[in-house]
mmJSON file of the N, C-alpha and C atoms, coordinates in Angstrom:
{"data_MODEL":{"atom_site":{
"group_PDB":["ATOM","ATOM","ATOM","ATOM","ATOM","ATOM","ATOM","ATOM","ATOM","ATOM","ATOM","ATOM","ATOM","ATOM","ATOM","ATOM","ATOM","ATOM","ATOM","ATOM","ATOM","ATOM","ATOM","ATOM","ATOM","ATOM","ATOM","ATOM","ATOM","ATOM","ATOM","ATOM","ATOM","ATOM","ATOM","ATOM","ATOM","ATOM","ATOM","ATOM","ATOM","ATOM","ATOM","ATOM","ATOM","ATOM","ATOM","ATOM","ATOM","ATOM","ATOM","ATOM","ATOM","ATOM","ATOM","ATOM","ATOM","ATOM","ATOM","ATOM","ATOM","ATOM","ATOM","ATOM","ATOM","ATOM","ATOM","ATOM","ATOM","ATOM","ATOM","ATOM","ATOM","ATOM","ATOM","ATOM","ATOM","ATOM","ATOM","ATOM","ATOM","ATOM","ATOM","ATOM","ATOM","ATOM","ATOM","ATOM","ATOM","ATOM","ATOM","ATOM","ATOM","ATOM","ATOM","ATOM","ATOM","ATOM","ATOM","ATOM","ATOM","ATOM","ATOM","ATOM","ATOM","ATOM","ATOM","ATOM","ATOM","ATOM","ATOM","ATOM","ATOM","ATOM","ATOM","ATOM","ATOM","ATOM","ATOM","ATOM","ATOM","ATOM","ATOM","ATOM","ATOM","ATOM","ATOM","ATOM","ATOM","ATOM","ATOM","ATOM","ATOM","ATOM","ATOM","ATOM","ATOM","ATOM","ATOM","ATOM","ATOM","ATOM","ATOM","ATOM","ATOM","ATOM","ATOM","ATOM","ATOM","ATOM","ATOM","ATOM","ATOM","ATOM","ATOM","ATOM","ATOM","ATOM","ATOM","ATOM","ATOM","ATOM","ATOM","ATOM","ATOM","ATOM","ATOM","ATOM","ATOM","ATOM","ATOM","ATOM","ATOM","ATOM","ATOM","ATOM","ATOM","ATOM","ATOM","ATOM","ATOM","ATOM","ATOM","ATOM","ATOM","ATOM","ATOM","ATOM","ATOM","ATOM","ATOM","ATOM","ATOM","ATOM","ATOM","ATOM","ATOM","ATOM","ATOM","ATOM","ATOM","ATOM","ATOM","ATOM","ATOM","ATOM","ATOM","ATOM","ATOM","ATOM","ATOM","ATOM","ATOM","ATOM","ATOM","ATOM","ATOM","ATOM","ATOM","ATOM","ATOM","ATOM","ATOM","ATOM","ATOM","ATOM","ATOM","ATOM","ATOM","ATOM","ATOM","ATOM","ATOM","ATOM","ATOM","ATOM","ATOM"],
"id":[1,2,3,4,5,6,7,8,9,10,11,12,13,14,15,16,17,18,19,20,21,22,23,24,25,26,27,28,29,30,31,32,33,34,35,36,37,38,39,40,41,42,43,44,45,46,47,48,49,50,51,52,53,54,55,56,57,58,59,60,61,62,63,64,65,66,67,68,69,70,71,72,73,74,75,76,77,78,79,80,81,82,83,84,85,86,87,88,89,90,91,92,93,94,95,96,97,98,99,100,101,102,103,104,105,106,107,108,109,110,111,112,113,114,115,116,117,118,119,120,121,122,123,124,125,126,127,128,129,130,131,132,133,134,135,136,137,138,139,140,141,142,143,144,145,146,147,148,149,150,151,152,153,154,155,156,157,158,159,160,161,162,163,164,165,166,167,168,169,170,171,172,173,174,175,176,177,178,179,180,181,182,183,184,185,186,187,188,189,190,191,192,193,194,195,196,197,198,199,200,201,202,203,204,205,206,207,208,209,210,211,212,213,214,215,216,217,218,219,220,221,222,223,224,225,226,227,228,229,230,231,232,233,234,235,236,237],
"type_symbol":["N","C","C","N","C","C","N","C","C","N","C","C","N","C","C","N","C","C","N","C","C","N","C","C","N","C","C","N","C","C","N","C","C","N","C","C","N","C","C","N","C","C","N","C","C","N","C","C","N","C","C","N","C","C","N","C","C","N","C","C","N","C","C","N","C","C","N","C","C","N","C","C","N","C","C","N","C","C","N","C","C","N","C","C","N","C","C","N","C","C","N","C","C","N","C","C","N","C","C","N","C","C","N","C","C","N","C","C","N","C","C","N","C","C","N","C","C","N","C","C","N","C","C","N","C","C","N","C","C","N","C","C","N","C","C","N","C","C","N","C","C","N","C","C","N","C","C","N","C","C","N","C","C","N","C","C","N","C","C","N","C","C","N","C","C","N","C","C","N","C","C","N","C","C","N","C","C","N","C","C","N","C","C","N","C","C","N","C","C","N","C","C","N","C","C","N","C","C","N","C","C","N","C","C","N","C","C","N","C","C","N","C","C","N","C","C","N","C","C","N","C","C","N","C","C","N","C","C","N","C","C","N","C","C","N","C","C"],
"label_atom_id":["N","CA","C","N","CA","C","N","CA","C","N","CA","C","N","CA","C","N","CA","C","N","CA","C","N","CA","C","N","CA","C","N","CA","C","N","CA","C","N","CA","C","N","CA","C","N","CA","C","N","CA","C","N","CA","C","N","CA","C","N","CA","C","N","CA","C","N","CA","C","N","CA","C","N","CA","C","N","CA","C","N","CA","C","N","CA","C","N","CA","C","N","CA","C","N","CA","C","N","CA","C","N","CA","C","N","CA","C","N","CA","C","N","CA","C","N","CA","C","N","CA","C","N","CA","C","N","CA","C","N","CA","C","N","CA","C","N","CA","C","N","CA","C","N","CA","C","N","CA","C","N","CA","C","N","CA","C","N","CA","C","N","CA","C","N","CA","C","N","CA","C","N","CA","C","N","CA","C","N","CA","C","N","CA","C","N","CA","C","N","CA","C","N","CA","C","N","CA","C","N","CA","C","N","CA","C","N","CA","C","N","CA","C","N","CA","C","N","CA","C","N","CA","C","N","CA","C","N","CA","C","N","CA","C","N","CA","C","N","CA","C","N","CA","C","N","CA","C","N","CA","C","N","CA","C","N","CA","C","N","CA","C","N","CA","C","N","CA","C","N","CA","C","N","CA","C"],
"label_alt_id":[null,null,null,null,null,null,null,null,null,null,null,null,null,null,null,null,null,null,null,null,null,null,null,null,null,null,null,null,null,null,null,null,null,null,null,null,null,null,null,null,null,null,null,null,null,null,null,null,null,null,null,null,null,null,null,null,null,null,null,null,null,null,null,null,null,null,null,null,null,null,null,null,null,null,null,null,null,null,null,null,null,null,null,null,null,null,null,null,null,null,null,null,null,null,null,null,null,null,null,null,null,null,null,null,null,null,null,null,null,null,null,null,null,null,null,null,null,null,null,null,null,null,null,null,null,null,null,null,null,null,null,null,null,null,null,null,null,null,null,null,null,null,null,null,null,null,null,null,null,null,null,null,null,null,null,null,null,null,null,null,null,null,null,null,null,null,null,null,null,null,null,null,null,null,null,null,null,null,null,null,null,null,null,null,null,null,null,null,null,null,null,null,null,null,null,null,null,null,null,null,null,null,null,null,null,null,null,null,null,null,null,null,null,null,null,null,null,null,null,null,null,null,null,null,null,null,null,null,null,null,null,null,null,null,null,null,null],
"label_comp_id":["MET","MET","MET","LYS","LYS","LYS","ALA","ALA","ALA","LYS","LYS","LYS","VAL","VAL","VAL","TYR","TYR","TYR","VAL","VAL","VAL","THR","THR","THR","LEU","LEU","LEU","LYS","LYS","LYS","LYS","LYS","LYS","SER","SER","SER","ILE","ILE","ILE","ALA","ALA","ALA","ASP","ASP","ASP","PRO","PRO","PRO","GLN","GLN","GLN","GLY","GLY","GLY","THR","THR","THR","ALA","ALA","ALA","ILE","ILE","ILE","GLN","GLN","GLN","ASN","ASN","ASN","ALA","ALA","ALA","LEU","LEU","LEU","GLY","GLY","GLY","LYS","LYS","LYS","LEU","LEU","LEU","GLY","GLY","GLY","TYR","TYR","TYR","SER","SER","SER","ASN","ASN","ASN","VAL","VAL","VAL","GLU","GLU","GLU","GLU","GLU","GLU","VAL","VAL","VAL","ARG","ARG","ARG","ILE","ILE","ILE","GLY","GLY","GLY","LYS","LYS","LYS","LEU","LEU","LEU","ILE","ILE","ILE","GLU","GLU","GLU","LEU","LEU","LEU","ASP","ASP","ASP","LEU","LEU","LEU","GLY","GLY","GLY","ASP","ASP","ASP","VAL","VAL","VAL","SER","SER","SER","GLU","GLU","GLU","GLY","GLY","GLY","GLU","GLU","GLU","ALA","ALA","ALA","GLU","GLU","GLU","ALA","ALA","ALA","GLN","GLN","GLN","LEU","LEU","LEU","VAL","VAL","VAL","LYS","LYS","LYS","MET","MET","MET","CYS","CYS","CYS","GLU","GLU","GLU","GLY","GLY","GLY","LEU","LEU","LEU","LEU","LEU","LEU","ALA","ALA","ALA","ASN","ASN","ASN","THR","THR","THR","VAL","VAL","VAL","ILE","ILE","ILE","GLU","GLU","GLU","GLU","GLU","GLU","TYR","TYR","TYR","LYS","LYS","LYS","TYR","TYR","TYR","GLU","GLU","GLU","ILE","ILE","ILE","ILE","ILE","ILE"],
"label_asym_id":["A","A","A","A","A","A","A","A","A","A","A","A","A","A","A","A","A","A","A","A","A","A","A","A","A","A","A","A","A","A","A","A","A","A","A","A","A","A","A","A","A","A","A","A","A","A","A","A","A","A","A","A","A","A","A","A","A","A","A","A","A","A","A","A","A","A","A","A","A","A","A","A","A","A","A","A","A","A","A","A","A","A","A","A","A","A","A","A","A","A","A","A","A","A","A","A","A","A","A","A","A","A","A","A","A","A","A","A","A","A","A","A","A","A","A","A","A","A","A","A","A","A","A","A","A","A","A","A","A","A","A","A","A","A","A","A","A","A","A","A","A","A","A","A","A","A","A","A","A","A","A","A","A","A","A","A","A","A","A","A","A","A","A","A","A","A","A","A","A","A","A","A","A","A","A","A","A","A","A","A","A","A","A","A","A","A","A","A","A","A","A","A","A","A","A","A","A","A","A","A","A","A","A","A","A","A","A","A","A","A","A","A","A","A","A","A","A","A","A","A","A","A","A","A","A","A","A","A","A","A","A","A","A","A","A","A","A"],
"label_entity_id":["1","1","1","1","1","1","1","1","1","1","1","1","1","1","1","1","1","1","1","1","1","1","1","1","1","1","1","1","1","1","1","1","1","1","1","1","1","1","1","1","1","1","1","1","1","1","1","1","1","1","1","1","1","1","1","1","1","1","1","1","1","1","1","1","1","1","1","1","1","1","1","1","1","1","1","1","1","1","1","1","1","1","1","1","1","1","1","1","1","1","1","1","1","1","1","1","1","1","1","1","1","1","1","1","1","1","1","1","1","1","1","1","1","1","1","1","1","1","1","1","1","1","1","1","1","1","1","1","1","1","1","1","1","1","1","1","1","1","1","1","1","1","1","1","1","1","1","1","1","1","1","1","1","1","1","1","1","1","1","1","1","1","1","1","1","1","1","1","1","1","1","1","1","1","1","1","1","1","1","1","1","1","1","1","1","1","1","1","1","1","1","1","1","1","1","1","1","1","1","1","1","1","1","1","1","1","1","1","1","1","1","1","1","1","1","1","1","1","1","1","1","1","1","1","1","1","1","1","1","1","1","1","1","1","1","1","1"],
"label_seq_id":[1,1,1,2,2,2,3,3,3,4,4,4,5,5,5,6,6,6,7,7,7,8,8,8,9,9,9,10,10,10,11,11,11,12,12,12,13,13,13,14,14,14,15,15,15,16,16,16,17,17,17,18,18,18,19,19,19,20,20,20,21,21,21,22,22,22,23,23,23,24,24,24,25,25,25,26,26,26,27,27,27,28,28,28,29,29,29,30,30,30,31,31,31,32,32,32,33,33,33,34,34,34,35,35,35,36,36,36,37,37,37,38,38,38,39,39,39,40,40,40,41,41,41,42,42,42,43,43,43,44,44,44,45,45,45,46,46,46,47,47,47,48,48,48,49,49,49,50,50,50,51,51,51,52,52,52,53,53,53,54,54,54,55,55,55,56,56,56,57,57,57,58,58,58,59,59,59,60,60,60,61,61,61,62,62,62,63,63,63,64,64,64,65,65,65,66,66,66,67,67,67,68,68,68,69,69,69,70,70,70,71,71,71,72,72,72,73,73,73,74,74,74,75,75,75,76,76,76,77,77,77,78,78,78,79,79,79],
"pdbx_PDB_ins_code":[null,null,null,null,null,null,null,null,null,null,null,null,null,null,null,null,null,null,null,null,null,null,null,null,null,null,null,null,null,null,null,null,null,null,null,null,null,null,null,null,null,null,null,null,null,null,null,null,null,null,null,null,null,null,null,null,null,null,null,null,null,null,null,null,null,null,null,null,null,null,null,null,null,null,null,null,null,null,null,null,null,null,null,null,null,null,null,null,null,null,null,null,null,null,null,null,null,null,null,null,null,null,null,null,null,null,null,null,null,null,null,null,null,null,null,null,null,null,null,null,null,null,null,null,null,null,null,null,null,null,null,null,null,null,null,null,null,null,null,null,null,null,null,null,null,null,null,null,null,null,null,null,null,null,null,null,null,null,null,null,null,null,null,null,null,null,null,null,null,null,null,null,null,null,null,null,null,null,null,null,null,null,null,null,null,null,null,null,null,null,null,null,null,null,null,null,null,null,null,null,null,null,null,null,null,null,null,null,null,null,null,null,null,null,null,null,null,null,null,null,null,null,null,null,null,null,null,null,null,null,null,null,null,null,null,null,null],
"Cartn_x":[15.851,15.648,14.201,14.012,12.661,12.261,10.952,10.428,9.12,8.856,7.571,6.931,5.651,4.887,3.78,3.683,2.645,1.678,0.395,-0.634,-1.647,-1.892,-2.863,-3.732,-4.885,-5.74,-5.083,-5.283,-4.786,-5.483,-4.812,-5.368,-6.713,-6.927,-8.175,-9.346,-9.095,-10.131,-10.563,-11.867,-12.401,-12.038,-11.769,-11.388,-12.39,-13.529,-14.552,-14.062,-13.184,-12.645,-11.804,-10.987,-10.179,-11.039,-12.111,-13.028,-13.696,-14.116,-14.752,-13.785,-12.544,-11.553,-11.257,-11.162,-10.934,-12.068,-13.307,-14.451,-14.417,-14.072,-13.992,-12.88,-11.743,-10.658,-11.079,-11.848,-12.366,-13.245,-14.094,-14.965,-14.179,-12.993,-12.132,-11.245,-11.425,-10.676,-9.482,-9.258,-8.131,-8.601,-9.109,-9.683,-8.627,-7.371,-6.308,-5.971,-6.482,-6.213,-6.985,-6.271,-6.891,-7.255,-6.575,-6.885,-6.36,-7.116,-6.691,-6.889,-5.87,-5.944,-5.563,-6.314,-6.089,-5.386,-4.501,-3.795,-3.49,-2.665,-2.269,-0.744,-0.241,1.173,1.28,2.1,2.307,3.793,4.112,5.505,5.782,6.879,7.229,8.643,8.841,10.183,10.424,11.333,11.562,12.655,13.193,14.233,15.564,16.384,17.743,17.777,17.423,17.474,18.279,18.748,19.486,18.512,19.051,18.19,17.473,18.158,17.536,16.394,16.606,15.553,14.381,14.691,13.632,12.79,13.449,12.724,11.836,12.352,11.559,10.352,10.558,9.448,8.407,8.862,7.922,7.038,7.624,6.827,5.777,6.177,5.224,4.131,4.511,3.522,2.526,3.035,2.165,1.24,1.806,1.007,-0.014,0.342,-0.521,-1.511,-1.204,-2.067,-2.209,-1.119,-1.156,-1.839,-1.829,-2.461,-3.385,-4.506,-5.399,-4.952,-4.127,-3.477,-4.427,-5.675,-6.665,-6.989,-7.092,-7.476,-6.433,-5.398,-4.403,-3.007,-2.167,-0.76,0.031,1.251,2.056,3.487,4.15,5.587,6.124,7.385,7.972,9.363,9.802,11.172,11.737,12.978,13.686,14.552,14.423,15.134,16.351],
"Cartn_y":[0.305,0.302,-0.083,-0.92,-1.386,-0.827,-0.684,-0.16,-0.86,-0.908,-1.403,-0.284,-0.054,0.963,0.242,0.525,-0.057,1.056,0.859,1.856,1.221,1.881,1.391,2.544,2.186,3.202,3.743,5.018,5.594,4.909,4.844,4.164,4.752,6.035,6.681,6.363,5.684,5.34,3.886,3.673,2.314,1.473,0.195,-0.721,-1.882,-1.711,-2.76,-4.076,-4.031,-5.276,-5.998,-5.255,-5.845,-6.476,-5.78,-6.299,-7.582,-7.614,-8.816,-9.995,-9.758,-10.834,-11.278,-10.327,-10.674,-11.563,-11.204,-12.008,-13.414,-13.487,-14.789,-15.639,-15.028,-15.773,-16.299,-15.49,-15.937,-17.166,-17.176,-18.324,-19.563,-19.352,-20.475,-20.949,-20.335,-20.778,-19.919,-18.846,-17.958,-16.773,-17.073,-16.04,-15.131,-15.497,-14.671,-13.464,-13.407,-12.277,-11.074,-10.056,-8.892,-7.778,-7.7,-6.649,-7.06,-6.702,-6.921,-5.611,-5.189,-3.993,-4.421,-3.968,-4.325,-3.169,-3.498,-2.467,-2.934,-2.156,-2.466,-2.514,-3.379,-3.422,-3.097,-2.098,-1.703,-1.87,-2.681,-2.896,-2.105,-1.385,-0.527,-0.823,-0.811,-0.841,0.56,1.289,2.695,2.886,1.811,1.937,2.358,2.974,3.337,4.774,4.94,6.264,6.141,7.262,7.255,7.026,6.653,6.422,7.703,8.821,10.106,10.458,10.247,10.523,9.57,8.302,7.319,7.728,8.153,8.566,9.774,10.751,11.937,11.552,10.649,10.209,9.456,8.599,7.818,8.715,9.72,10.646,11.336,11.819,12.488,11.528,10.284,9.287,8.987,8.799,8.462,9.621,10.809,11.986,12.333,12.062,12.461,11.423,10.12,9.105,7.841,7.296,5.957,5.889,6.98,6.994,8.198,7.986,9.091,9.55,10.573,10.956,11.541,11.759,12.19,11.028,9.818,8.662,7.549,7.663,6.603,7.139,6.219,6.534,5.56,5.926,5.064,5.028,3.971,3.861,3.121,3.298,2.647,2.141,1.194,0.719,0.607,1.014,0.91,-0.314,-1.16,-2.45,-2.377],
"Cartn_z":[-13.098,-11.669,-11.393,-10.409,-10.055,-8.703,-8.517,-7.26,-6.921,-5.636,-5.145,-4.334,-4.6,-3.877,-3.121,-1.834,-0.987,-0.604,-0.9,-0.605,0.342,1.466,2.446,2.939,3.462,4.065,5.325,5.581,6.826,7.994,9.132,10.311,10.731,10.48,10.893,9.969,8.865,7.884,8.087,8.167,8.32,7.094,7.332,6.259,6.225,5.524,5.513,4.915,3.927,3.364,4.406,5.124,6.181,7.259,7.633,8.649,8.178,6.91,6.36,6.375,6.019,6.032,7.462,8.368,9.781,10.304,9.979,10.41,9.797,8.51,7.844,8.454,8.762,9.406,10.773,11.498,12.795,12.651,11.618,11.373,10.96,10.403,10.006,11.157,12.329,13.495,13.866,13.147,13.432,14.287,15.464,16.315,16.938,16.83,17.381,16.5,15.27,14.379,14.893,15.311,15.946,14.981,13.845,12.87,11.507,10.473,9.092,8.353,7.638,6.796,5.381,4.409,3.016,2.305,1.386,0.63,-0.777,-1.46,-2.831,-2.891,-3.734,-4.074,-5.553,-5.87,-7.261,-7.558,-8.551,-8.946,-10.218,-10.217,-11.346,-11.816,-13.117,-13.691,-14.234,-13.615,-13.954,-14.998,-15.502,-16.515,-15.9,-16.716,-16.317,-15.789,-14.515,-13.873,-12.579,-12.097,-10.833,-9.684,-8.537,-7.376,-6.961,-7.016,-6.673,-7.609,-8.902,-9.878,-9.694,-9.419,-9.179,-7.986,-6.92,-5.723,-6.007,-6.724,-7.069,-7.92,-8.886,-9.729,-8.914,-8.009,-7.199,-6.352,-5.732,-4.922,-5.786,-6.955,-7.853,-8.309,-8.645,-9.077,-7.966,-6.769,-5.644,-5.297,-5.233,-4.883,-5.967,-7.234,-8.335,-8.809,-8.593,-9.176,-8.337,-7.853,-7.265,-5.905,-5.15,-3.833,-3.709,-3.076,-2.719,-1.34,-1.304,-0.051,0.991,0.63,1.623,2.563,2.012,2.83,2.859,2.006,1.926,2.247,2.691,2.852,1.992,1.673,0.825,1.332,0.946,1.138,-0.065,-0.329,-1.488,-1.137,-1.929,-1.819,-3.219,-3.35,-4.612,-4.535,-5.539,-5.526,-6.429],
"occupancy":[1.0,1.0,1.0,1.0,1.0,1.0,1.0,1.0,1.0,1.0,1.0,1.0,1.0,1.0,1.0,1.0,1.0,1.0,1.0,1.0,1.0,1.0,1.0,1.0,1.0,1.0,1.0,1.0,1.0,1.0,1.0,1.0,1.0,1.0,1.0,1.0,1.0,1.0,1.0,1.0,1.0,1.0,1.0,1.0,1.0,1.0,1.0,1.0,1.0,1.0,1.0,1.0,1.0,1.0,1.0,1.0,1.0,1.0,1.0,1.0,1.0,1.0,1.0,1.0,1.0,1.0,1.0,1.0,1.0,1.0,1.0,1.0,1.0,1.0,1.0,1.0,1.0,1.0,1.0,1.0,1.0,1.0,1.0,1.0,1.0,1.0,1.0,1.0,1.0,1.0,1.0,1.0,1.0,1.0,1.0,1.0,1.0,1.0,1.0,1.0,1.0,1.0,1.0,1.0,1.0,1.0,1.0,1.0,1.0,1.0,1.0,1.0,1.0,1.0,1.0,1.0,1.0,1.0,1.0,1.0,1.0,1.0,1.0,1.0,1.0,1.0,1.0,1.0,1.0,1.0,1.0,1.0,1.0,1.0,1.0,1.0,1.0,1.0,1.0,1.0,1.0,1.0,1.0,1.0,1.0,1.0,1.0,1.0,1.0,1.0,1.0,1.0,1.0,1.0,1.0,1.0,1.0,1.0,1.0,1.0,1.0,1.0,1.0,1.0,1.0,1.0,1.0,1.0,1.0,1.0,1.0,1.0,1.0,1.0,1.0,1.0,1.0,1.0,1.0,1.0,1.0,1.0,1.0,1.0,1.0,1.0,1.0,1.0,1.0,1.0,1.0,1.0,1.0,1.0,1.0,1.0,1.0,1.0,1.0,1.0,1.0,1.0,1.0,1.0,1.0,1.0,1.0,1.0,1.0,1.0,1.0,1.0,1.0,1.0,1.0,1.0,1.0,1.0,1.0,1.0,1.0,1.0,1.0,1.0,1.0,1.0,1.0,1.0,1.0,1.0,1.0,1.0,1.0,1.0,1.0,1.0,1.0],
"B_iso_or_equiv":[0.0,0.0,0.0,0.0,0.0,0.0,0.0,0.0,0.0,0.0,0.0,0.0,0.0,0.0,0.0,0.0,0.0,0.0,0.0,0.0,0.0,0.0,0.0,0.0,0.0,0.0,0.0,0.0,0.0,0.0,0.0,0.0,0.0,0.0,0.0,0.0,0.0,0.0,0.0,0.0,0.0,0.0,0.0,0.0,0.0,0.0,0.0,0.0,0.0,0.0,0.0,0.0,0.0,0.0,0.0,0.0,0.0,0.0,0.0,0.0,0.0,0.0,0.0,0.0,0.0,0.0,0.0,0.0,0.0,0.0,0.0,0.0,0.0,0.0,0.0,0.0,0.0,0.0,0.0,0.0,0.0,0.0,0.0,0.0,0.0,0.0,0.0,0.0,0.0,0.0,0.0,0.0,0.0,0.0,0.0,0.0,0.0,0.0,0.0,0.0,0.0,0.0,0.0,0.0,0.0,0.0,0.0,0.0,0.0,0.0,0.0,0.0,0.0,0.0,0.0,0.0,0.0,0.0,0.0,0.0,0.0,0.0,0.0,0.0,0.0,0.0,0.0,0.0,0.0,0.0,0.0,0.0,0.0,0.0,0.0,0.0,0.0,0.0,0.0,0.0,0.0,0.0,0.0,0.0,0.0,0.0,0.0,0.0,0.0,0.0,0.0,0.0,0.0,0.0,0.0,0.0,0.0,0.0,0.0,0.0,0.0,0.0,0.0,0.0,0.0,0.0,0.0,0.0,0.0,0.0,0.0,0.0,0.0,0.0,0.0,0.0,0.0,0.0,0.0,0.0,0.0,0.0,0.0,0.0,0.0,0.0,0.0,0.0,0.0,0.0,0.0,0.0,0.0,0.0,0.0,0.0,0.0,0.0,0.0,0.0,0.0,0.0,0.0,0.0,0.0,0.0,0.0,0.0,0.0,0.0,0.0,0.0,0.0,0.0,0.0,0.0,0.0,0.0,0.0,0.0,0.0,0.0,0.0,0.0,0.0,0.0,0.0,0.0,0.0,0.0,0.0,0.0,0.0,0.0,0.0,0.0,0.0],
"pdbx_formal_charge":[null,null,null,null,null,null,null,null,null,null,null,null,null,null,null,null,null,null,null,null,null,null,null,null,null,null,null,null,null,null,null,null,null,null,null,null,null,null,null,null,null,null,null,null,null,null,null,null,null,null,null,null,null,null,null,null,null,null,null,null,null,null,null,null,null,null,null,null,null,null,null,null,null,null,null,null,null,null,null,null,null,null,null,null,null,null,null,null,null,null,null,null,null,null,null,null,null,null,null,null,null,null,null,null,null,null,null,null,null,null,null,null,null,null,null,null,null,null,null,null,null,null,null,null,null,null,null,null,null,null,null,null,null,null,null,null,null,null,null,null,null,null,null,null,null,null,null,null,null,null,null,null,null,null,null,null,null,null,null,null,null,null,null,null,null,null,null,null,null,null,null,null,null,null,null,null,null,null,null,null,null,null,null,null,null,null,null,null,null,null,null,null,null,null,null,null,null,null,null,null,null,null,null,null,null,null,null,null,null,null,null,null,null,null,null,null,null,null,null,null,null,null,null,null,null,null,null,null,null,null,null,null,null,null,null,null,null],
"auth_seq_id":[1,1,1,2,2,2,3,3,3,4,4,4,5,5,5,6,6,6,7,7,7,8,8,8,9,9,9,10,10,10,11,11,11,12,12,12,13,13,13,14,14,14,15,15,15,16,16,16,17,17,17,18,18,18,19,19,19,20,20,20,21,21,21,22,22,22,23,23,23,24,24,24,25,25,25,26,26,26,27,27,27,28,28,28,29,29,29,30,30,30,31,31,31,32,32,32,33,33,33,34,34,34,35,35,35,36,36,36,37,37,37,38,38,38,39,39,39,40,40,40,41,41,41,42,42,42,43,43,43,44,44,44,45,45,45,46,46,46,47,47,47,48,48,48,49,49,49,50,50,50,51,51,51,52,52,52,53,53,53,54,54,54,55,55,55,56,56,56,57,57,57,58,58,58,59,59,59,60,60,60,61,61,61,62,62,62,63,63,63,64,64,64,65,65,65,66,66,66,67,67,67,68,68,68,69,69,69,70,70,70,71,71,71,72,72,72,73,73,73,74,74,74,75,75,75,76,76,76,77,77,77,78,78,78,79,79,79],
"auth_comp_id":["MET","MET","MET","LYS","LYS","LYS","ALA","ALA","ALA","LYS","LYS","LYS","VAL","VAL","VAL","TYR","TYR","TYR","VAL","VAL","VAL","THR","THR","THR","LEU","LEU","LEU","LYS","LYS","LYS","LYS","LYS","LYS","SER","SER","SER","ILE","ILE","ILE","ALA","ALA","ALA","ASP","ASP","ASP","PRO","PRO","PRO","GLN","GLN","GLN","GLY","GLY","GLY","THR","THR","THR","ALA","ALA","ALA","ILE","ILE","ILE","GLN","GLN","GLN","ASN","ASN","ASN","ALA","ALA","ALA","LEU","LEU","LEU","GLY","GLY","GLY","LYS","LYS","LYS","LEU","LEU","LEU","GLY","GLY","GLY","TYR","TYR","TYR","SER","SER","SER","ASN","ASN","ASN","VAL","VAL","VAL","GLU","GLU","GLU","GLU","GLU","GLU","VAL","VAL","VAL","ARG","ARG","ARG","ILE","ILE","ILE","GLY","GLY","GLY","LYS","LYS","LYS","LEU","LEU","LEU","ILE","ILE","ILE","GLU","GLU","GLU","LEU","LEU","LEU","ASP","ASP","ASP","LEU","LEU","LEU","GLY","GLY","GLY","ASP","ASP","ASP","VAL","VAL","VAL","SER","SER","SER","GLU","GLU","GLU","GLY","GLY","GLY","GLU","GLU","GLU","ALA","ALA","ALA","GLU","GLU","GLU","ALA","ALA","ALA","GLN","GLN","GLN","LEU","LEU","LEU","VAL","VAL","VAL","LYS","LYS","LYS","MET","MET","MET","CYS","CYS","CYS","GLU","GLU","GLU","GLY","GLY","GLY","LEU","LEU","LEU","LEU","LEU","LEU","ALA","ALA","ALA","ASN","ASN","ASN","THR","THR","THR","VAL","VAL","VAL","ILE","ILE","ILE","GLU","GLU","GLU","GLU","GLU","GLU","TYR","TYR","TYR","LYS","LYS","LYS","TYR","TYR","TYR","GLU","GLU","GLU","ILE","ILE","ILE","ILE","ILE","ILE"],
"auth_asym_id":["A","A","A","A","A","A","A","A","A","A","A","A","A","A","A","A","A","A","A","A","A","A","A","A","A","A","A","A","A","A","A","A","A","A","A","A","A","A","A","A","A","A","A","A","A","A","A","A","A","A","A","A","A","A","A","A","A","A","A","A","A","A","A","A","A","A","A","A","A","A","A","A","A","A","A","A","A","A","A","A","A","A","A","A","A","A","A","A","A","A","A","A","A","A","A","A","A","A","A","A","A","A","A","A","A","A","A","A","A","A","A","A","A","A","A","A","A","A","A","A","A","A","A","A","A","A","A","A","A","A","A","A","A","A","A","A","A","A","A","A","A","A","A","A","A","A","A","A","A","A","A","A","A","A","A","A","A","A","A","A","A","A","A","A","A","A","A","A","A","A","A","A","A","A","A","A","A","A","A","A","A","A","A","A","A","A","A","A","A","A","A","A","A","A","A","A","A","A","A","A","A","A","A","A","A","A","A","A","A","A","A","A","A","A","A","A","A","A","A","A","A","A","A","A","A","A","A","A","A","A","A","A","A","A","A","A","A"],
"auth_atom_id":["N","CA","C","N","CA","C","N","CA","C","N","CA","C","N","CA","C","N","CA","C","N","CA","C","N","CA","C","N","CA","C","N","CA","C","N","CA","C","N","CA","C","N","CA","C","N","CA","C","N","CA","C","N","CA","C","N","CA","C","N","CA","C","N","CA","C","N","CA","C","N","CA","C","N","CA","C","N","CA","C","N","CA","C","N","CA","C","N","CA","C","N","CA","C","N","CA","C","N","CA","C","N","CA","C","N","CA","C","N","CA","C","N","CA","C","N","CA","C","N","CA","C","N","CA","C","N","CA","C","N","CA","C","N","CA","C","N","CA","C","N","CA","C","N","CA","C","N","CA","C","N","CA","C","N","CA","C","N","CA","C","N","CA","C","N","CA","C","N","CA","C","N","CA","C","N","CA","C","N","CA","C","N","CA","C","N","CA","C","N","CA","C","N","CA","C","N","CA","C","N","CA","C","N","CA","C","N","CA","C","N","CA","C","N","CA","C","N","CA","C","N","CA","C","N","CA","C","N","CA","C","N","CA","C","N","CA","C","N","CA","C","N","CA","C","N","CA","C","N","CA","C","N","CA","C","N","CA","C","N","CA","C","N","CA","C","N","CA","C","N","CA","C","N","CA","C"],
"pdbx_PDB_model_num":[1,1,1,1,1,1,1,1,1,1,1,1,1,1,1,1,1,1,1,1,1,1,1,1,1,1,1,1,1,1,1,1,1,1,1,1,1,1,1,1,1,1,1,1,1,1,1,1,1,1,1,1,1,1,1,1,1,1,1,1,1,1,1,1,1,1,1,1,1,1,1,1,1,1,1,1,1,1,1,1,1,1,1,1,1,1,1,1,1,1,1,1,1,1,1,1,1,1,1,1,1,1,1,1,1,1,1,1,1,1,1,1,1,1,1,1,1,1,1,1,1,1,1,1,1,1,1,1,1,1,1,1,1,1,1,1,1,1,1,1,1,1,1,1,1,1,1,1,1,1,1,1,1,1,1,1,1,1,1,1,1,1,1,1,1,1,1,1,1,1,1,1,1,1,1,1,1,1,1,1,1,1,1,1,1,1,1,1,1,1,1,1,1,1,1,1,1,1,1,1,1,1,1,1,1,1,1,1,1,1,1,1,1,1,1,1,1,1,1,1,1,1,1,1,1,1,1,1,1,1,1,1,1,1,1,1,1]
}}}
């Protein structure tokens, strides 16, 4: 079973990388871009587990290692 985990900064946390990219896009003529937020995509192959077990493992992985839940939020999809 495969999964994708998306980790992004919480909306209340400033995103300097996103701001830098937004500014660069503006200089390239894309002035209509109102906000850019940067995140991570983590792809996992969980092997032969049930969907319920995969979901339980993903939550533990995200809470324990993949996301800093103080400043980041995460979502995942099981493929």
